[in-house]
Chimera marker file (.cmm) of the C-alpha trace (Angstrom):
<marker_set name="trace">
<marker id="1" x="-79.269" y="126.705" z="28.831" r="1" g="1" b="0" radius="0.5"/>
<marker id="2" x="-82.983" y="126.242" z="29.315" r="1" g="1" b="0" radius="0.5"/>
<marker id="3" x="-84.854" y="128.403" z="31.782" r="1" g="1" b="0" radius="0.5"/>
<marker id="4" x="-85.767" y="125.311" z="33.829" r="1" g="1" b="0" radius="0.5"/>
<marker id="5" x="-82.133" y="124.166" z="34.128" r="1" g="1" b="0" radius="0.5"/>
<marker id="6" x="-81.008" y="127.671" z="35.004" r="1" g="1" b="0" radius="0.5"/>
<marker id="7" x="-83.590" y="127.862" z="37.797" r="1" g="1" b="0" radius="0.5"/>
<marker id="8" x="-82.504" y="124.481" z="39.178" r="1" g="1" b="0" radius="0.5"/>
<marker id="9" x="-78.844" y="125.550" z="39.147" r="1" g="1" b="0" radius="0.5"/>
<marker id="10" x="-79.631" y="128.853" z="40.871" r="1" g="1" b="0" radius="0.5"/>
<marker id="11" x="-81.697" y="127.041" z="43.498" r="1" g="1" b="0" radius="0.5"/>
<marker id="12" x="-78.845" y="124.619" z="44.275" r="1" g="1" b="0" radius="0.5"/>
<marker id="13" x="-76.395" y="127.527" z="44.520" r="1" g="1" b="0" radius="0.5"/>
<marker id="14" x="-78.701" y="129.193" z="47.037" r="1" g="1" b="0" radius="0.5"/>
<marker id="15" x="-78.957" y="125.931" z="49.005" r="1" g="1" b="0" radius="0.5"/>
<marker id="16" x="-75.168" y="125.572" z="49.199" r="1" g="1" b="0" radius="0.5"/>
<marker id="17" x="-74.852" y="129.226" z="50.220" r="1" g="1" b="0" radius="0.5"/>
<marker id="18" x="-77.403" y="128.597" z="52.974" r="1" g="1" b="0" radius="0.5"/>
<marker id="19" x="-75.604" y="125.416" z="54.047" r="1" g="1" b="0" radius="0.5"/>
<marker id="20" x="-72.352" y="127.351" z="54.427" r="1" g="1" b="0" radius="0.5"/>
<marker id="21" x="-74.098" y="130.176" z="56.247" r="1" g="1" b="0" radius="0.5"/>
<marker id="22" x="-75.890" y="127.866" z="58.677" r="1" g="1" b="0" radius="0.5"/>
<marker id="23" x="-72.691" y="125.911" z="59.374" r="1" g="1" b="0" radius="0.5"/>
<marker id="24" x="-70.527" y="128.974" z="60.076" r="1" g="1" b="0" radius="0.5"/>
<marker id="25" x="-70.333" y="128.360" z="63.856" r="1" g="1" b="0" radius="0.5"/>
<marker id="26" x="-69.096" y="124.804" z="63.318" r="1" g="1" b="0" radius="0.5"/>
<marker id="27" x="-66.601" y="125.933" z="60.679" r="1" g="1" b="0" radius="0.5"/>
<marker id="28" x="-65.256" y="128.639" z="63.004" r="1" g="1" b="0" radius="0.5"/>
<marker id="29" x="-64.916" y="126.092" z="65.793" r="1" g="1" b="0" radius="0.5"/>
<marker id="30" x="-62.893" y="123.840" z="63.458" r="1" g="1" b="0" radius="0.5"/>
<marker id="31" x="-60.540" y="126.743" z="62.751" r="1" g="1" b="0" radius="0.5"/>
<marker id="32" x="-59.873" y="127.278" z="66.464" r="1" g="1" b="0" radius="0.5"/>
<marker id="33" x="-59.390" y="123.713" z="67.708" r="1" g="1" b="0" radius="0.5"/>
<marker id="34" x="-59.261" y="120.128" z="66.578" r="1" g="1" b="0" radius="0.5"/>
<marker id="35" x="-62.885" y="118.956" z="66.491" r="1" g="1" b="0" radius="0.5"/>
<marker id="36" x="-64.004" y="116.091" z="68.719" r="1" g="1" b="0" radius="0.5"/>
<marker id="37" x="-65.695" y="112.956" z="67.348" r="1" g="1" b="0" radius="0.5"/>
<marker id="38" x="-69.212" y="114.438" z="67.381" r="1" g="1" b="0" radius="0.5"/>
<marker id="39" x="-68.025" y="117.614" z="65.632" r="1" g="1" b="0" radius="0.5"/>
<marker id="40" x="-66.096" y="115.535" z="63.096" r="1" g="1" b="0" radius="0.5"/>
<marker id="41" x="-69.233" y="113.494" z="62.369" r="1" g="1" b="0" radius="0.5"/>
<marker id="42" x="-71.209" y="116.728" z="61.890" r="1" g="1" b="0" radius="0.5"/>
<marker id="43" x="-68.507" y="118.136" z="59.618" r="1" g="1" b="0" radius="0.5"/>
<marker id="44" x="-68.511" y="114.890" z="57.635" r="1" g="1" b="0" radius="0.5"/>
<marker id="45" x="-72.250" y="115.183" z="57.044" r="1" g="1" b="0" radius="0.5"/>
<marker id="46" x="-71.747" y="118.835" z="56.105" r="1" g="1" b="0" radius="0.5"/>
<marker id="47" x="-69.093" y="117.917" z="53.508" r="1" g="1" b="0" radius="0.5"/>
<marker id="48" x="-71.358" y="115.208" z="52.146" r="1" g="1" b="0" radius="0.5"/>
<marker id="49" x="-74.202" y="117.717" z="51.725" r="1" g="1" b="0" radius="0.5"/>
<marker id="50" x="-71.837" y="120.268" z="50.197" r="1" g="1" b="0" radius="0.5"/>
<marker id="51" x="-70.607" y="117.912" z="47.490" r="1" g="1" b="0" radius="0.5"/>
<marker id="52" x="-74.101" y="116.541" z="46.844" r="1" g="1" b="0" radius="0.5"/>
<marker id="53" x="-75.244" y="120.083" z="46.066" r="1" g="1" b="0" radius="0.5"/>
<marker id="54" x="-72.346" y="120.581" z="43.672" r="1" g="1" b="0" radius="0.5"/>
<marker id="55" x="-73.063" y="117.226" z="42.051" r="1" g="1" b="0" radius="0.5"/>
<marker id="56" x="-76.721" y="118.197" z="41.597" r="1" g="1" b="0" radius="0.5"/>
<marker id="57" x="-75.602" y="121.308" z="39.708" r="1" g="1" b="0" radius="0.5"/>
<marker id="58" x="-73.236" y="119.212" z="37.610" r="1" g="1" b="0" radius="0.5"/>
<marker id="59" x="-76.028" y="116.740" z="36.778" r="1" g="1" b="0" radius="0.5"/>
<marker id="60" x="-78.390" y="119.510" z="35.632" r="1" g="1" b="0" radius="0.5"/>
<marker id="61" x="-75.768" y="121.122" z="33.403" r="1" g="1" b="0" radius="0.5"/>
<marker id="62" x="-74.244" y="117.930" z="31.991" r="1" g="1" b="0" radius="0.5"/>
<marker id="63" x="-77.671" y="116.412" z="31.268" r="1" g="1" b="0" radius="0.5"/>
<marker id="64" x="-78.436" y="119.424" z="29.123" r="1" g="1" b="0" radius="0.5"/>
<marker id="65" x="-74.992" y="119.491" z="27.512" r="1" g="1" b="0" radius="0.5"/>
<marker id="66" x="-74.756" y="115.762" z="26.680" r="1" g="1" b="0" radius="0.5"/>
<marker id="67" x="-78.394" y="114.524" z="26.899" r="1" g="1" b="0" radius="0.5"/>
<marker id="68" x="-77.289" y="111.478" z="28.913" r="1" g="1" b="0" radius="0.5"/>
<marker id="69" x="-75.436" y="111.089" z="32.178" r="1" g="1" b="0" radius="0.5"/>
<marker id="70" x="-72.792" y="108.442" z="32.884" r="1" g="1" b="0" radius="0.5"/>
<marker id="71" x="-73.820" y="105.172" z="34.480" r="1" g="1" b="0" radius="0.5"/>
<marker id="72" x="-72.090" y="102.215" z="36.027" r="1" g="1" b="0" radius="0.5"/>
<marker id="73" x="-69.865" y="101.767" z="39.039" r="1" g="1" b="0" radius="0.5"/>
<marker id="74" x="-67.859" y="104.956" z="38.660" r="1" g="1" b="0" radius="0.5"/>
<marker id="75" x="-70.581" y="107.259" z="37.363" r="1" g="1" b="0" radius="0.5"/>
<marker id="76" x="-69.842" y="109.967" z="39.963" r="1" g="1" b="0" radius="0.5"/>
<marker id="77" x="-66.224" y="110.225" z="38.791" r="1" g="1" b="0" radius="0.5"/>
<marker id="78" x="-67.187" y="110.034" z="35.118" r="1" g="1" b="0" radius="0.5"/>
<marker id="79" x="-69.735" y="112.804" z="35.665" r="1" g="1" b="0" radius="0.5"/>
<marker id="80" x="-67.143" y="115.021" z="37.311" r="1" g="1" b="0" radius="0.5"/>
<marker id="81" x="-64.651" y="114.348" z="34.509" r="1" g="1" b="0" radius="0.5"/>
<marker id="82" x="-67.203" y="115.612" z="31.956" r="1" g="1" b="0" radius="0.5"/>
<marker id="83" x="-67.017" y="119.028" z="33.623" r="1" g="1" b="0" radius="0.5"/>
<marker id="84" x="-63.489" y="119.530" z="32.336" r="1" g="1" b="0" radius="0.5"/>
<marker id="85" x="-64.228" y="118.795" z="28.659" r="1" g="1" b="0" radius="0.5"/>
<marker id="86" x="-64.688" y="121.496" z="26.052" r="1" g="1" b="0" radius="0.5"/>
<marker id="87" x="-67.022" y="120.883" z="23.144" r="1" g="1" b="0" radius="0.5"/>
<marker id="88" x="-67.121" y="122.723" z="19.835" r="1" g="1" b="0" radius="0.5"/>
<marker id="89" x="-69.801" y="125.106" z="21.029" r="1" g="1" b="0" radius="0.5"/>
<marker id="90" x="-69.337" y="125.138" z="24.817" r="1" g="1" b="0" radius="0.5"/>
<marker id="91" x="-66.466" y="125.657" z="27.184" r="1" g="1" b="0" radius="0.5"/>
<marker id="92" x="-65.760" y="123.365" z="30.090" r="1" g="1" b="0" radius="0.5"/>
<marker id="93" x="-67.778" y="123.899" z="33.276" r="1" g="1" b="0" radius="0.5"/>
<marker id="94" x="-64.765" y="124.111" z="35.576" r="1" g="1" b="0" radius="0.5"/>
<marker id="95" x="-61.247" y="125.396" z="35.099" r="1" g="1" b="0" radius="0.5"/>
<marker id="96" x="-58.569" y="122.734" z="35.350" r="1" g="1" b="0" radius="0.5"/>
<marker id="97" x="-57.306" y="124.242" z="38.625" r="1" g="1" b="0" radius="0.5"/>
<marker id="98" x="-60.460" y="122.918" z="40.352" r="1" g="1" b="0" radius="0.5"/>
<marker id="99" x="-59.983" y="119.306" z="39.245" r="1" g="1" b="0" radius="0.5"/>
<marker id="100" x="-57.962" y="118.216" z="42.284" r="1" g="1" b="0" radius="0.5"/>
<marker id="101" x="-60.206" y="120.160" z="44.683" r="1" g="1" b="0" radius="0.5"/>
<marker id="102" x="-63.414" y="118.630" z="43.324" r="1" g="1" b="0" radius="0.5"/>
<marker id="103" x="-61.825" y="115.162" z="43.156" r="1" g="1" b="0" radius="0.5"/>
<marker id="104" x="-60.949" y="115.497" z="46.845" r="1" g="1" b="0" radius="0.5"/>
<marker id="105" x="-64.531" y="116.425" z="47.794" r="1" g="1" b="0" radius="0.5"/>
<marker id="106" x="-65.866" y="113.527" z="45.701" r="1" g="1" b="0" radius="0.5"/>
<marker id="107" x="-63.443" y="111.059" z="47.314" r="1" g="1" b="0" radius="0.5"/>
<marker id="108" x="-64.459" y="112.234" z="50.773" r="1" g="1" b="0" radius="0.5"/>
<marker id="109" x="-68.141" y="111.952" z="49.852" r="1" g="1" b="0" radius="0.5"/>
<marker id="110" x="-67.565" y="108.352" z="48.816" r="1" g="1" b="0" radius="0.5"/>
<marker id="111" x="-65.604" y="107.646" z="51.990" r="1" g="1" b="0" radius="0.5"/>
<marker id="112" x="-68.219" y="109.145" z="54.331" r="1" g="1" b="0" radius="0.5"/>
<marker id="113" x="-71.013" y="107.111" z="52.727" r="1" g="1" b="0" radius="0.5"/>
<marker id="114" x="-69.134" y="103.876" z="53.317" r="1" g="1" b="0" radius="0.5"/>
<marker id="115" x="-67.685" y="104.163" z="56.808" r="1" g="1" b="0" radius="0.5"/>
<marker id="116" x="-68.605" y="104.393" z="60.458" r="1" g="1" b="0" radius="0.5"/>
<marker id="117" x="-68.393" y="107.844" z="62.008" r="1" g="1" b="0" radius="0.5"/>
<marker id="118" x="-65.751" y="106.801" z="64.540" r="1" g="1" b="0" radius="0.5"/>
<marker id="119" x="-63.402" y="106.002" z="61.622" r="1" g="1" b="0" radius="0.5"/>
<marker id="120" x="-63.500" y="109.571" z="60.265" r="1" g="1" b="0" radius="0.5"/>
<marker id="121" x="-60.267" y="111.344" z="61.090" r="1" g="1" b="0" radius="0.5"/>
<marker id="122" x="-59.856" y="115.103" z="61.171" r="1" g="1" b="0" radius="0.5"/>
<marker id="123" x="-56.765" y="114.829" z="58.958" r="1" g="1" b="0" radius="0.5"/>
<marker id="124" x="-58.933" y="113.419" z="56.148" r="1" g="1" b="0" radius="0.5"/>
<marker id="125" x="-61.161" y="116.477" z="56.061" r="1" g="1" b="0" radius="0.5"/>
<marker id="126" x="-59.118" y="119.321" z="57.511" r="1" g="1" b="0" radius="0.5"/>
<marker id="127" x="-58.103" y="120.931" z="54.200" r="1" g="1" b="0" radius="0.5"/>
<marker id="128" x="-61.577" y="120.427" z="52.740" r="1" g="1" b="0" radius="0.5"/>
<marker id="129" x="-63.149" y="122.175" z="55.727" r="1" g="1" b="0" radius="0.5"/>
<marker id="130" x="-60.624" y="124.952" z="56.284" r="1" g="1" b="0" radius="0.5"/>
<marker id="131" x="-60.633" y="125.943" z="52.593" r="1" g="1" b="0" radius="0.5"/>
<marker id="132" x="-64.329" y="125.422" z="51.907" r="1" g="1" b="0" radius="0.5"/>
<marker id="133" x="-65.321" y="129.080" z="51.588" r="1" g="1" b="0" radius="0.5"/>
<marker id="134" x="-62.512" y="129.827" z="49.120" r="1" g="1" b="0" radius="0.5"/>
<marker id="135" x="-63.187" y="126.603" z="47.233" r="1" g="1" b="0" radius="0.5"/>
<marker id="136" x="-66.926" y="127.323" z="47.028" r="1" g="1" b="0" radius="0.5"/>
<marker id="137" x="-66.261" y="130.842" z="45.749" r="1" g="1" b="0" radius="0.5"/>
<marker id="138" x="-64.018" y="129.425" z="42.999" r="1" g="1" b="0" radius="0.5"/>
<marker id="139" x="-66.518" y="126.672" z="42.135" r="1" g="1" b="0" radius="0.5"/>
<marker id="140" x="-69.470" y="129.057" z="42.154" r="1" g="1" b="0" radius="0.5"/>
<marker id="141" x="-67.617" y="131.593" z="39.991" r="1" g="1" b="0" radius="0.5"/>
<marker id="142" x="-66.951" y="128.931" z="37.362" r="1" g="1" b="0" radius="0.5"/>
<marker id="143" x="-70.606" y="127.842" z="37.436" r="1" g="1" b="0" radius="0.5"/>
<marker id="144" x="-71.839" y="131.426" z="37.085" r="1" g="1" b="0" radius="0.5"/>
<marker id="145" x="-69.371" y="132.089" z="34.249" r="1" g="1" b="0" radius="0.5"/>
<marker id="146" x="-70.546" y="128.945" z="32.486" r="1" g="1" b="0" radius="0.5"/>
<marker id="147" x="-74.261" y="129.708" z="32.722" r="1" g="1" b="0" radius="0.5"/>
<marker id="148" x="-73.710" y="133.289" z="31.588" r="1" g="1" b="0" radius="0.5"/>
<marker id="149" x="-71.853" y="132.277" z="28.416" r="1" g="1" b="0" radius="0.5"/>
<link id1="1" id2="2" r="1" g="1" b="0" radius="0.2"/>
<link id1="2" id2="3" r="1" g="1" b="0" radius="0.2"/>
<link id1="3" id2="4" r="1" g="1" b="0" radius="0.2"/>
<link id1="4" id2="5" r="1" g="1" b="0" radius="0.2"/>
<link id1="5" id2="6" r="1" g="1" b="0" radius="0.2"/>
<link id1="6" id2="7" r="1" g="1" b="0" radius="0.2"/>
<link id1="7" id2="8" r="1" g="1" b="0" radius="0.2"/>
<link id1="8" id2="9" r="1" g="1" b="0" radius="0.2"/>
<link id1="9" id2="10" r="1" g="1" b="0" radius="0.2"/>
<link id1="10" id2="11" r="1" g="1" b="0" radius="0.2"/>
<link id1="11" id2="12" r="1" g="1" b="0" radius="0.2"/>
<link id1="12" id2="13" r="1" g="1" b="0" radius="0.2"/>
<link id1="13" id2="14" r="1" g="1" b="0" radius="0.2"/>
<link id1="14" id2="15" r="1" g="1" b="0" radius="0.2"/>
<link id1="15" id2="16" r="1" g="1" b="0" radius="0.2"/>
<link id1="16" id2="17" r="1" g="1" b="0" radius="0.2"/>
<link id1="17" id2="18" r="1" g="1" b="0" radius="0.2"/>
<link id1="18" id2="19" r="1" g="1" b="0" radius="0.2"/>
<link id1="19" id2="20" r="1" g="1" b="0" radius="0.2"/>
<link id1="20" id2="21" r="1" g="1" b="0" radius="0.2"/>
<link id1="21" id2="22" r="1" g="1" b="0" radius="0.2"/>
<link id1="22" id2="23" r="1" g="1" b="0" radius="0.2"/>
<link id1="23" id2="24" r="1" g="1" b="0" radius="0.2"/>
<link id1="24" id2="25" r="1" g="1" b="0" radius="0.2"/>
<link id1="25" id2="26" r="1" g="1" b="0" radius="0.2"/>
<link id1="26" id2="27" r="1" g="1" b="0" radius="0.2"/>
<link id1="27" id2="28" r="1" g="1" b="0" radius="0.2"/>
<link id1="28" id2="29" r="1" g="1" b="0" radius="0.2"/>
<link id1="29" id2="30" r="1" g="1" b="0" radius="0.2"/>
<link id1="30" id2="31" r="1" g="1" b="0" radius="0.2"/>
<link id1="31" id2="32" r="1" g="1" b="0" radius="0.2"/>
<link id1="32" id2="33" r="1" g="1" b="0" radius="0.2"/>
<link id1="33" id2="34" r="1" g="1" b="0" radius="0.2"/>
<link id1="34" id2="35" r="1" g="1" b="0" radius="0.2"/>
<link id1="35" id2="36" r="1" g="1" b="0" radius="0.2"/>
<link id1="36" id2="37" r="1" g="1" b="0" radius="0.2"/>
<link id1="37" id2="38" r="1" g="1" b="0" radius="0.2"/>
<link id1="38" id2="39" r="1" g="1" b="0" radius="0.2"/>
<link id1="39" id2="40" r="1" g="1" b="0" radius="0.2"/>
<link id1="40" id2="41" r="1" g="1" b="0" radius="0.2"/>
<link id1="41" id2="42" r="1" g="1" b="0" radius="0.2"/>
<link id1="42" id2="43" r="1" g="1" b="0" radius="0.2"/>
<link id1="43" id2="44" r="1" g="1" b="0" radius="0.2"/>
<link id1="44" id2="45" r="1" g="1" b="0" radius="0.2"/>
<link id1="45" id2="46" r="1" g="1" b="0" radius="0.2"/>
<link id1="46" id2="47" r="1" g="1" b="0" radius="0.2"/>
<link id1="47" id2="48" r="1" g="1" b="0" radius="0.2"/>
<link id1="48" id2="49" r="1" g="1" b="0" radius="0.2"/>
<link id1="49" id2="50" r="1" g="1" b="0" radius="0.2"/>
<link id1="50" id2="51" r="1" g="1" b="0" radius="0.2"/>
<link id1="51" id2="52" r="1" g="1" b="0" radius="0.2"/>
<link id1="52" id2="53" r="1" g="1" b="0" radius="0.2"/>
<link id1="53" id2="54" r="1" g="1" b="0" radius="0.2"/>
<link id1="54" id2="55" r="1" g="1" b="0" radius="0.2"/>
<link id1="55" id2="56" r="1" g="1" b="0" radius="0.2"/>
<link id1="56" id2="57" r="1" g="1" b="0" radius="0.2"/>
<link id1="57" id2="58" r="1" g="1" b="0" radius="0.2"/>
<link id1="58" id2="59" r="1" g="1" b="0" radius="0.2"/>
<link id1="59" id2="60" r="1" g="1" b="0" radius="0.2"/>
<link id1="60" id2="61" r="1" g="1" b="0" radius="0.2"/>
<link id1="61" id2="62" r="1" g="1" b="0" radius="0.2"/>
<link id1="62" id2="63" r="1" g="1" b="0" radius="0.2"/>
<link id1="63" id2="64" r="1" g="1" b="0" radius="0.2"/>
<link id1="64" id2="65" r="1" g="1" b="0" radius="0.2"/>
<link id1="65" id2="66" r="1" g="1" b="0" radius="0.2"/>
<link id1="66" id2="67" r="1" g="1" b="0" radius="0.2"/>
<link id1="67" id2="68" r="1" g="1" b="0" radius="0.2"/>
<link id1="68" id2="69" r="1" g="1" b="0" radius="0.2"/>
<link id1="69" id2="70" r="1" g="1" b="0" radius="0.2"/>
<link id1="70" id2="71" r="1" g="1" b="0" radius="0.2"/>
<link id1="71" id2="72" r="1" g="1" b="0" radius="0.2"/>
<link id1="72" id2="73" r="1" g="1" b="0" radius="0.2"/>
<link id1="73" id2="74" r="1" g="1" b="0" radius="0.2"/>
<link id1="74" id2="75" r="1" g="1" b="0" radius="0.2"/>
<link id1="75" id2="76" r="1" g="1" b="0" radius="0.2"/>
<link id1="76" id2="77" r="1" g="1" b="0" radius="0.2"/>
<link id1="77" id2="78" r="1" g="1" b="0" radius="0.2"/>
<link id1="78" id2="79" r="1" g="1" b="0" radius="0.2"/>
<link id1="79" id2="80" r="1" g="1" b="0" radius="0.2"/>
<link id1="80" id2="81" r="1" g="1" b="0" radius="0.2"/>
<link id1="81" id2="82" r="1" g="1" b="0" radius="0.2"/>
<link id1="82" id2="83" r="1" g="1" b="0" radius="0.2"/>
<link id1="83" id2="84" r="1" g="1" b="0" radius="0.2"/>
<link id1="84" id2="85" r="1" g="1" b="0" radius="0.2"/>
<link id1="85" id2="86" r="1" g="1" b="0" radius="0.2"/>
<link id1="86" id2="87" r="1" g="1" b="0" radius="0.2"/>
<link id1="87" id2="88" r="1" g="1" b="0" radius="0.2"/>
<link id1="88" id2="89" r="1" g="1" b="0" radius="0.2"/>
<link id1="89" id2="90" r="1" g="1" b="0" radius="0.2"/>
<link id1="90" id2="91" r="1" g="1" b="0" radius="0.2"/>
<link id1="91" id2="92" r="1" g="1" b="0" radius="0.2"/>
<link id1="92" id2="93" r="1" g="1" b="0" radius="0.2"/>
<link id1="93" id2="94" r="1" g="1" b="0" radius="0.2"/>
<link id1="94" id2="95" r="1" g="1" b="0" radius="0.2"/>
<link id1="95" id2="96" r="1" g="1" b="0" radius="0.2"/>
<link id1="96" id2="97" r="1" g="1" b="0" radius="0.2"/>
<link id1="97" id2="98" r="1" g="1" b="0" radius="0.2"/>
<link id1="98" id2="99" r="1" g="1" b="0" radius="0.2"/>
<link id1="99" id2="100" r="1" g="1" b="0" radius="0.2"/>
<link id1="100" id2="101" r="1" g="1" b="0" radius="0.2"/>
<link id1="101" id2="102" r="1" g="1" b="0" radius="0.2"/>
<link id1="102" id2="103" r="1" g="1" b="0" radius="0.2"/>
<link id1="103" id2="104" r="1" g="1" b="0" radius="0.2"/>
<link id1="104" id2="105" r="1" g="1" b="0" radius="0.2"/>
<link id1="105" id2="106" r="1" g="1" b="0" radius="0.2"/>
<link id1="106" id2="107" r="1" g="1" b="0" radius="0.2"/>
<link id1="107" id2="108" r="1" g="1" b="0" radius="0.2"/>
<link id1="108" id2="109" r="1" g="1" b="0" radius="0.2"/>
<link id1="109" id2="110" r="1" g="1" b="0" radius="0.2"/>
<link id1="110" id2="111" r="1" g="1" b="0" radius="0.2"/>
<link id1="111" id2="112" r="1" g="1" b="0" radius="0.2"/>
<link id1="112" id2="113" r="1" g="1" b="0" radius="0.2"/>
<link id1="113" id2="114" r="1" g="1" b="0" radius="0.2"/>
<link id1="114" id2="115" r="1" g="1" b="0" radius="0.2"/>
<link id1="115" id2="116" r="1" g="1" b="0" radius="0.2"/>
<link id1="116" id2="117" r="1" g="1" b="0" radius="0.2"/>
<link id1="117" id2="118" r="1" g="1" b="0" radius="0.2"/>
<link id1="118" id2="119" r="1" g="1" b="0" radius="0.2"/>
<link id1="119" id2="120" r="1" g="1" b="0" radius="0.2"/>
<link id1="120" id2="121" r="1" g="1" b="0" radius="0.2"/>
<link id1="121" id2="122" r="1" g="1" b="0" radius="0.2"/>
<link id1="122" id2="123" r="1" g="1" b="0" radius="0.2"/>
<link id1="123" id2="124" r="1" g="1" b="0" radius="0.2"/>
<link id1="124" id2="125" r="1" g="1" b="0" radius="0.2"/>
<link id1="125" id2="126" r="1" g="1" b="0" radius="0.2"/>
<link id1="126" id2="127" r="1" g="1" b="0" radius="0.2"/>
<link id1="127" id2="128" r="1" g="1" b="0" radius="0.2"/>
<link id1="128" id2="129" r="1" g="1" b="0" radius="0.2"/>
<link id1="129" id2="130" r="1" g="1" b="0" radius="0.2"/>
<link id1="130" id2="131" r="1" g="1" b="0" radius="0.2"/>
<link id1="131" id2="132" r="1" g="1" b="0" radius="0.2"/>
<link id1="132" id2="133" r="1" g="1" b="0" radius="0.2"/>
<link id1="133" id2="134" r="1" g="1" b="0" radius="0.2"/>
<link id1="134" id2="135" r="1" g="1" b="0" radius="0.2"/>
<link id1="135" id2="136" r="1" g="1" b="0" radius="0.2"/>
<link id1="136" id2="137" r="1" g="1" b="0" radius="0.2"/>
<link id1="137" id2="138" r="1" g="1" b="0" radius="0.2"/>
<link id1="138" id2="139" r="1" g="1" b="0" radius="0.2"/>
<link id1="139" id2="140" r="1" g="1" b="0" radius="0.2"/>
<link id1="140" id2="141" r="1" g="1" b="0" radius="0.2"/>
<link id1="141" id2="142" r="1" g="1" b="0" radius="0.2"/>
<link id1="142" id2="143" r="1" g="1" b="0" radius="0.2"/>
<link id1="143" id2="144" r="1" g="1" b="0" radius="0.2"/>
<link id1="144" id2="145" r="1" g="1" b="0" radius="0.2"/>
<link id1="145" id2="146" r="1" g="1" b="0" radius="0.2"/>
<link id1="146" id2="147" r="1" g="1" b="0" radius="0.2"/>
<link id1="147" id2="148" r="1" g="1" b="0" radius="0.2"/>
<link id1="148" id2="149" r="1" g="1" b="0" radius="0.2"/>
</marker_set>
């Protein structure tokens, strides 16, 4: 991995860490009670930012691994799918156990970009929010393991 790509990946990791840190009060609130509409809208934006950061990391790594990134209508999904492919000289970015988790964050990201905030239901994001710290630790560990190979 080039020095430039490594620096970009590390920067995005630090941004996601900061996002989680700064959002701790809202996340704790969501653990104690069902959020109201304003809190749900804030959590939706938070999840959108969270996945965008992960997708930025994926883009940096996959661009270097494959030279080109997917295009077309489903490029976000195609990009994520590349993360689970081994090549002759490189392992996959993410372990298979993260496929469903990352797919769920991607689906929610797509949903939030194409809806009105009053249509966002807590049930759609509850698992994503309540498990975000564990999920981020697993995702970050796979990224760190990949860049250290």
